[in-house]
N, C-alpha and C positions, 0 to 999 in steps of 0.2 A: 504494500500499499504506500502511496506516495500522498505527500499532504503540501499543500503551498503554505508559506508564511503570509499571512495580512498584517498589513500594518496599517493605522488610522492614526491622524493627527489631529486633535481639538484642541482650540486654544478657548480659554476661558476670559472674562470681563476681568478687567483689573488686574491683568499678567502682563509685566513691562521687563522687556529684555535689559541689563546694564549698557551704560555708555561705555566708551571705551574704544582705543583701536586695536589692531593685530600686530603689533609690532611696527607699522608702517613709520618710514620716513625718522629713526630712530627714538619714535617713542613707544612707550610701553603700554599694553593694556590698562585701563583705567586711569592712566595718569590724567592730573587736574587739568582743564581747559581742552582737552582733547575727545573729539566725539566721534564714533563710526554711525551715528544715526540709528542706533536700533531703538532708541525711545519714542516712542511715538503715540499721540493721541487718538488713534482710528479704534473703531469699534476691532475687538480681536473676537468676537464670536465668529464661526464659518457660516452657521444657518441659521439663514432668516427666512420669514414668510412674508409676501405681500398680501395686502387684503386691504379692504374699504375703509377709509377712515371711518369711524374713529377705531376700527380693529376686532368689532365684534359681529355677531348676526349670520345668516345664510352666508355659504361658501359657493356656491353654485348656480349662477355666475356670479364674481362682485359687481362687477356693473353692466349696466344693460343700456343701450343707447338706440335710435332708430338712424337711418341713414341721412345726413345733412345735418345732426343735431350739433349743437354748439355750446348746449347747457344740459345739465350741471357741470361745474367743473369736476375734472376727475381728481378725487382725494384719497391719497394712499399711506399706509404706515408699513413701516418694515419692523417685525416684532421678532425675537429670538425665542428659546424654548422659555415657556413660563410668561410670556407675554410683554418683556422686557424690550422697549424700543431702542432701534440703533441710535447712536449718537449723530443728530442730523447737524450740530455745529462742525463736525469735522470735514461734509460730504462739499467738495469744492465744485461737481457738477454732477446731473444724473438725468440719464435717457431712458426714454420709454419705448421698448420693443416690441410691437406687436407681432405675433406669427400666427396668420392664418391655418385655421386645423381642420376647415373644411372645404366642400367644393373643389376637389384636387390638390388641396393644401402646400403648405411649405413653400410654398414659391412666391407668395406677396408677404412681406415683412416691413412693413413701415416703420419708421422710428422718430419720435417726436422728444425735443428737451423739456424736462421737467424743471419746475420751481422749486427749490428746497428751503421750507418754512421750518421755523422751530420745532416743530412735532409732528409733521406730517409733509410729504412729496404733493406736487399740484399739476396739473395739466390742463390750461385754458385751451379749449379747443377754437379751433380756427374753422372757417368755412371750408368746407371739401375735405378736411381732415379724416371724417368718417365715412367714404363713399363705397366701400366693398360690405356688402352685409354676410353674415357668417360669424363663427364663434374663434375667438382669439385666444393665445397664449400669452399671458404678460409676463413680462420681463423687464426688470429694472437694473442697468447697467450704473454704477456710480464710480464717479473717479475723488477720491480722496485729498485733502490738502497737502498729505505726504507723497502724491503722486500712484500711489497704489489702488487697484480697481479692483471692484466687488460685483459680480452678478449675481442677481434672485429674482426667482427662487432656484433653488434646486429639482424641484420636483415640478407638476405640471397643475398645481393647485389653483394658480391665479387665472381668472377667466373673464374674458370680457365678451360680450355679444352684441355685433350692432344688426340690427333688424330692419327688414325693407321699408323704406319711406318715401314719402312724396317730396319731389324737388319744390325747394320753398320759393 
């Protein structure tokens, strides 16, 4: 019998790596005034779920619109296990990526910038954003102040439905 080793890495909020170099330029690890840049304020959880603001209620779908809708504003929260929200202040920019999963799917994938607020992310729809009816997988890609990126969710739980609607 042959078994394969499986490794998993999980970061917990509040874990901070020490500053210091690795002997570069004649300085030693931990020397005062020298930093290697490990210490950051980004959230350190690796698993978040995206859900409609305020983060509770029915899950399928989270958002529902008609073709050509521009209201209401799409509001979402990113929650770690136990309902702990992500640290929005550390997010430099965020992008909403929708993937059409119906009607021969996965070829139509519009992306829109999100507004980062103190307690949520929002998308203010513009005329023509919601043109193709169907069910969409919702993905949020964030870039933090440190330059690191995080894409959530890792599952297909977040969903948006666009129903047929009359041209305004």
